[in-house]
C-alpha positions as CSV (number, residue, x, y, z in Angstrom):
1,X,55.3,51.4,10.3
2,X,58.3,53.5,11.4
3,X,60.4,54.3,8.3
4,X,63.3,55.1,10.2
5,X,66.4,53.5,8.7
6,X,67.5,50.2,10.6
7,X,70.8,51.0,12.4
8,X,71.5,47.7,14.0
9,X,73.5,46.2,11.2
10,X,71.3,43.0,10.7
11,X,68.0,41.9,9.3
12,X,65.1,41.3,11.6
13,X,63.4,37.9,11.6
14,X,60.5,36.2,13.4
15,X,63.1,34.7,15.8
16,X,64.9,38.0,16.7
17,X,61.5,39.9,17.1
18,X,60.1,37.1,19.3
19,X,63.3,37.2,21.3
20,X,62.7,40.9,22.0
21,X,59.2,40.3,23.1
22,X,60.3,37.6,25.4
23,X,63.2,39.4,27.0
24,X,64.8,42.7,25.5
25,X,68.1,42.2,27.3
26,X,68.3,38.7,25.7
27,X,67.8,40.4,22.3
28,X,70.5,42.9,23.1
29,X,73.0,40.2,24.2
30,X,72.3,37.8,21.2
31,X,71.6,40.2,18.2
32,X,73.4,43.5,19.2
33,X,76.3,42.5,21.4
34,X,76.8,39.2,19.2
35,X,77.4,37.1,22.4
36,X,77.9,33.4,21.3
37,X,74.9,31.4,21.8
38,X,74.9,28.0,23.5
39,X,72.4,25.8,21.6
40,X,70.4,23.5,23.7
41,X,69.6,19.9,22.6
42,X,66.4,20.9,21.1
43,X,67.8,23.6,19.0
44,X,70.6,21.4,17.7
45,X,68.0,18.5,17.0
46,X,65.8,21.1,15.1
47,X,68.7,22.2,12.9
48,X,69.8,18.8,12.2
49,X,66.4,17.5,11.3
50,X,65.7,20.4,9.0
51,X,68.8,19.9,7.1
52,X,68.2,16.2,6.7
53,X,64.7,16.9,5.5
54,X,66.0,19.4,2.9
55,X,68.4,16.8,1.7
56,X,65.6,14.3,1.3
57,X,63.3,16.6,-0.5
58,X,66.2,17.5,-3.0
59,X,66.7,13.8,-3.6
60,X,63.0,13.0,-4.0
61,X,62.5,15.7,-6.6
62,X,65.7,14.6,-8.4
63,X,65.1,10.8,-8.5
64,X,61.2,10.9,-8.4
65,X,61.1,8.2,-5.7
66,X,59.8,8.7,-2.2
67,X,61.9,5.9,-0.5
68,X,65.1,6.2,1.1
69,X,67.4,4.0,3.2
70,X,67.6,5.7,6.5
71,X,70.0,3.4,8.2
72,X,72.9,5.7,8.1
73,X,70.8,8.7,9.1
74,X,70.4,10.2,12.6
75,X,67.0,11.1,13.8
76,X,65.5,8.1,11.9
77,X,62.1,8.4,13.6
78,X,61.5,11.9,12.5
79,X,62.7,11.2,8.9
80,X,60.5,8.0,8.7
81,X,57.5,10.3,9.7
82,X,58.4,12.7,7.1
83,X,58.6,10.1,4.3
84,X,55.2,8.6,5.3
85,X,53.6,12.1,5.0
86,X,55.3,12.5,1.7
87,X,54.0,9.2,0.5
88,X,50.4,10.2,1.5
89,X,50.8,13.5,-0.2
90,X,52.3,11.9,-3.3
91,X,49.2,9.4,-3.6
92,X,46.6,12.2,-3.5
93,X,48.0,13.7,-6.5
94,X,46.1,12.9,-9.9
95,X,48.8,14.4,-11.8
96,X,52.0,13.1,-10.2
97,X,54.3,15.6,-11.9
98,X,52.6,18.3,-9.8
99,X,53.8,16.7,-6.5
100,X,57.4,17.6,-7.6
101,X,56.6,21.1,-8.3
102,X,57.9,22.3,-5.1
103,X,60.5,24.8,-3.6
104,X,62.4,23.9,-0.4
105,X,64.4,26.0,2.1
106,X,63.9,29.4,0.5
107,X,65.6,32.4,2.3
108,X,63.4,35.5,1.5
109,X,64.6,39.0,2.5
110,X,62.1,41.9,2.3
111,X,64.1,45.1,2.0
112,X,60.9,47.3,2.8
113,X,60.6,45.8,6.4
114,X,64.2,44.8,6.7
115,X,63.2,41.2,7.4
116,X,64.5,37.7,6.4
117,X,62.5,34.6,6.5
118,X,63.6,30.9,6.0
119,X,60.6,29.1,4.4
120,X,60.8,25.3,4.8
121,X,58.8,24.5,1.7
122,X,56.0,25.6,-0.7
123,X,54.2,23.0,-2.8
124,X,51.3,22.7,-5.2
125,X,48.3,21.1,-3.6
126,X,46.6,18.1,-5.3
127,X,43.7,18.7,-7.8
128,X,45.0,22.3,-8.5
129,X,43.7,23.8,-5.3
130,X,46.6,26.2,-4.9
131,X,50.0,26.5,-3.2
132,X,50.7,25.5,0.4
133,X,53.3,27.1,2.8
134,X,54.6,24.1,4.8
135,X,56.7,24.5,7.9
136,X,58.2,21.4,9.5
137,X,58.5,21.1,13.4
138,X,60.7,18.8,15.3
139,X,59.7,19.7,18.8
140,X,56.7,19.0,21.0
141,X,53.2,19.4,19.4
142,X,51.4,22.7,20.5
143,X,48.0,24.2,19.6
144,X,48.1,25.4,16.0
145,X,47.3,29.0,17.3
146,X,50.8,29.0,18.7
147,X,52.2,28.8,15.1
148,X,50.0,31.5,13.5
149,X,52.3,34.5,14.0
150,X,55.2,32.8,12.2
151,X,53.0,31.4,9.5
152,X,51.5,34.8,8.9
153,X,54.9,36.5,8.5
154,X,56.1,33.8,6.1
155,X,53.0,33.9,4.0
156,X,53.4,37.8,3.8
157,X,57.1,37.4,2.8
158,X,56.3,34.8,0.2
159,X,53.5,36.6,-1.4
160,X,55.4,39.8,-1.6
161,X,58.2,38.0,-3.5
162,X,56.2,35.6,-5.4
163,X,52.6,37.4,-6.3
164,X,52.2,34.8,-9.1
165,X,52.2,32.0,-6.7
166,X,49.7,33.6,-4.1
167,X,49.4,31.0,-1.2
168,X,46.1,29.4,-0.3
169,X,46.9,27.1,2.4
170,X,49.3,26.9,5.4
171,X,50.3,23.7,6.9
172,X,52.4,22.3,10.0
173,X,54.0,18.8,9.9
174,X,55.2,17.7,13.3
175,X,57.8,15.0,12.6
176,X,58.1,13.8,16.2
177,X,54.8,11.9,15.8
178,X,53.6,9.8,13.0
179,X,51.0,11.4,10.6
180,X,50.7,14.5,12.9
181,X,49.8,17.6,10.8
182,X,47.5,20.3,10.1
183,X,46.4,22.0,7.0
184,X,43.9,24.7,6.4
185,X,43.0,27.7,4.2
186,X,44.9,30.8,5.0
187,X,43.0,33.5,7.0
188,X,44.3,36.6,5.4
189,X,42.7,38.9,8.1
190,X,44.9,37.0,10.6
191,X,47.9,37.6,8.4
192,X,47.2,41.4,8.4
193,X,46.9,41.4,12.2
194,X,50.0,39.6,12.9
195,X,52.2,41.2,10.5
196,X,50.9,44.6,12.0
197,X,52.1,43.4,15.3
198,X,55.3,42.2,14.1
199,X,56.1,45.6,12.5
200,X,54.9,47.5,15.6
201,X,57.5,45.4,17.6
202,X,60.2,46.5,15.1
203,X,59.3,50.0,15.6
204,X,59.5,49.6,19.4
205,X,62.9,48.1,18.9
206,X,64.2,50.8,16.8
207,X,62.9,53.5,19.1
208,X,64.0,52.1,22.5
209,X,67.0,53.2,24.5
210,X,66.5,50.5,27.1
211,X,66.7,46.7,27.0
212,X,65.0,45.6,30.2
213,X,65.3,42.0,31.6
214,X,62.3,39.8,32.0
215,X,62.8,37.0,34.5
216,X,60.6,34.0,33.7
217,X,61.1,30.2,33.9
218,X,62.3,30.5,30.2
219,X,65.6,31.8,31.5
220,X,66.6,28.3,32.4
221,X,66.6,27.6,28.6
222,X,68.1,30.8,27.5
223,X,71.2,30.6,25.3
224,X,73.0,33.7,26.9
225,X,72.2,32.6,30.5
226,X,76.0,32.2,31.1
227,X,76.5,36.0,30.4
228,X,73.4,37.4,31.8
229,X,73.9,40.0,34.5
230,X,70.7,38.6,36.2
231,X,71.8,35.0,36.2
232,X,72.0,34.6,39.9
233,X,68.6,36.1,40.3
234,X,67.2,33.8,37.8
235,X,68.7,30.8,39.4
236,X,67.3,31.7,42.8
237,X,63.8,31.9,41.3
238,X,63.8,29.1,38.8
239,X,66.5,26.5,39.4
240,X,63.8,24.3,41.0
241,X,62.0,24.2,37.7
242,X,65.3,23.4,35.9
243,X,65.8,20.5,38.4
244,X,62.4,19.0,37.8
245,X,63.1,19.2,34.0
246,X,66.4,17.3,34.6
247,X,68.5,20.4,33.6
248,X,71.9,20.6,35.0
249,X,72.1,24.4,35.1
250,X,75.7,24.7,36.5
251,X,77.1,22.3,33.8
252,X,75.0,24.2,31.2
253,X,76.5,27.5,32.3
254,X,80.0,26.3,32.4
255,X,79.6,24.9,28.9
256,X,78.3,28.1,27.7
257,X,81.3,30.0,29.1
258,X,83.7,27.5,27.5
259,X,81.9,27.8,24.1
260,X,82.0,31.6,24.4
261,X,85.8,31.5,25.1
262,X,86.3,29.2,22.1
263,X,84.2,31.4,19.8
264,X,85.9,34.5,20.9
265,X,89.5,33.1,20.6
266,X,88.7,32.0,17.1
267,X,87.4,35.5,16.2
268,X,90.3,37.2,17.7
269,X,92.6,34.8,15.8
270,X,91.1,35.6,12.5
271,X,91.0,39.4,13.3
272,X,94.7,39.1,14.1
273,X,95.5,37.8,10.8
274,X,93.4,40.3,9.0
275,X,95.1,43.2,10.9
276,X,98.5,41.9,10.1
277,X,97.5,41.7,6.4
278,X,96.5,45.5,6.4
279,X,100.1,46.3,7.5
280,X,101.3,45.1,4.0
281,X,98.3,45.6,1.7
282,X,96.7,48.9,1.0
283,X,93.1,47.4,1.0
284,X,90.7,48.8,3.7
285,X,89.6,46.6,6.5
286,X,86.6,47.2,8.8
287,X,85.1,45.1,11.5
288,X,82.8,45.6,14.5
289,X,83.5,45.7,18.2
290,X,82.3,47.4,21.5
291,X,83.8,49.9,23.8
292,X,84.6,48.4,27.1
293,X,84.6,50.2,30.5
294,X,81.7,52.5,29.7
295,X,80.2,51.5,33.1
296,X,82.9,53.3,35.0
297,X,82.6,56.5,32.9
298,X,80.4,59.5,33.8
299,X,79.1,60.9,30.5
300,X,75.9,62.1,29.0
301,X,75.3,59.5,26.4
302,X,72.4,61.7,25.0
303,X,75.2,63.7,23.3
304,X,76.1,60.6,21.1
305,X,74.5,59.6,17.9
306,X,75.0,56.7,15.3
307,X,77.9,57.5,12.8
308,X,79.6,60.0,15.2
309,X,83.4,59.8,14.8
310,X,85.5,58.8,17.8
311,X,89.1,59.4,18.5
312,X,91.5,56.5,19.3
313,X,94.3,57.3,21.7
314,X,97.1,55.1,22.6
315,X,98.1,54.7,26.3
316,X,101.6,52.9,26.2
317,X,102.1,53.7,29.8
318,X,98.7,52.3,31.1
319,X,99.5,50.2,34.3
320,X,97.1,47.5,33.3
321,X,97.8,47.0,29.6
322,X,100.7,48.4,27.6
323,X,98.7,48.0,24.4
324,X,95.7,50.0,25.8
325,X,93.8,52.2,23.3
326,X,91.4,54.8,24.9
327,X,88.3,55.9,23.0
328,X,87.3,59.7,23.3
329,X,84.2,61.5,22.0
330,X,85.8,65.0,21.5
331,X,87.6,65.4,24.9
332,X,85.5,63.0,26.9
333,X,87.0,59.4,27.5
334,X,84.2,56.8,27.0
335,X,86.3,53.7,27.6
336,X,88.7,51.4,25.8
337,X,89.0,49.0,22.9
338,X,88.7,45.5,24.0
339,X,92.1,44.2,25.2
340,X,92.3,41.2,22.9
341,X,91.8,43.6,19.9
342,X,94.1,46.4,21.3
343,X,97.0,43.9,21.2
344,X,97.0,44.1,17.4
345,X,95.6,47.5,16.8
346,X,98.2,49.2,19.0
347,X,101.0,48.3,16.6
348,X,98.9,49.6,13.6
349,X,98.5,52.8,15.5
350,X,102.1,52.9,16.6
351,X,103.5,52.7,13.0
352,X,101.3,55.7,12.1
353,X,98.5,54.0,10.3
354,X,95.0,55.6,10.5
355,X,92.1,53.8,12.1
356,X,88.7,55.4,11.7
357,X,86.3,54.7,14.5
358,X,82.5,55.5,14.3
359,X,79.5,54.6,16.4
360,X,77.5,51.8,14.9
361,X,74.9,51.5,17.4
362,X,74.0,52.8,21.1
363,X,72.4,50.6,23.6
364,X,70.8,51.6,26.9
365,X,71.8,55.0,27.8
366,X,70.9,57.6,30.5
367,X,67.6,56.0,31.4
368,X,69.2,52.5,32.0
369,X,72.8,52.8,33.3
370,X,73.1,49.2,33.9
371,X,72.8,48.3,30.3
372,X,74.4,51.3,28.5
373,X,76.9,50.3,25.7
374,X,78.5,51.6,22.5
375,X,79.0,49.4,19.5
376,X,81.6,50.7,17.2
377,X,83.0,50.2,13.6
378,X,86.7,50.3,13.2
379,X,88.1,50.8,9.7
380,X,91.9,50.8,8.8
381,X,92.5,53.6,6.2
382,X,95.3,53.3,3.7
């Protein structure tokens, strides 16, 4: 594994690494550029079902009763299937107290591999056979081999944190169908294989300077399709598939753009309030953004590195924006601060306050002109 310090400002996860393997550009837009994601119906349903199941497990462990009035619940079918499986599991326990010895929805962070995993549940199997890692699924049923990479990573994360409760089995419960599940002994050779693959992908991400796009039918379900520079090409290739699946792609893209505008407006509003506070309070404030306009600048990006200090220079006579703030590396202009942020920062600079600007992350670069970018950290200093 590459021991290089992660410089992305976030923890890796099974989802983020899978996204990179599926489409590096999607990974960049989602996890590096922080583009707001439009959740599709399946994603929303999955989040809702998982939250409700967590609430039911907590209620079961508290009241020691595996029944629940679901009349007021959404997704009743999935929750009924969950309770039926729980009832079967409970009845197999000779010592009923063991059934309630379980942990639900645990977030585990492993600093060594800079990874976070959300484990749905760990419980003690009947007749003292060992501990089980259980993952709930609310989507379509797939072959169990599809889930092995995720299960292997979660087994690794759990065992690293809880060696006293080393896992013996893994299990998938599909809540969309009644009594649909599989449980089997953990194949630790498989765990070693998939964890090694996962770490190799992280190493690839840390060492890449390009984020190439991969056009596949899955583009029609991409949460950042509305901002993807290859949107038109994806539609020309795969819109027919979307139509057959009943997806109104045009409406979905418009919805994604509206959601993006709403999220960014909320962020800018909060940022504006924070910046105003710094004009009266001595506390330092920092936040992250990206330089805009880099596409129009000729510059050798190999000269830049993470943590380099950049220079902010006001351009009050800029014909396009009186609040414009240019960003320089030494004497070379790299681009500008976002207009929505410059509106507030310009006043901070004009009254003589110091703003430290450093490179947080570099994306793309000389080998990939199309996707080059500079993510920055802005810190207002007393």
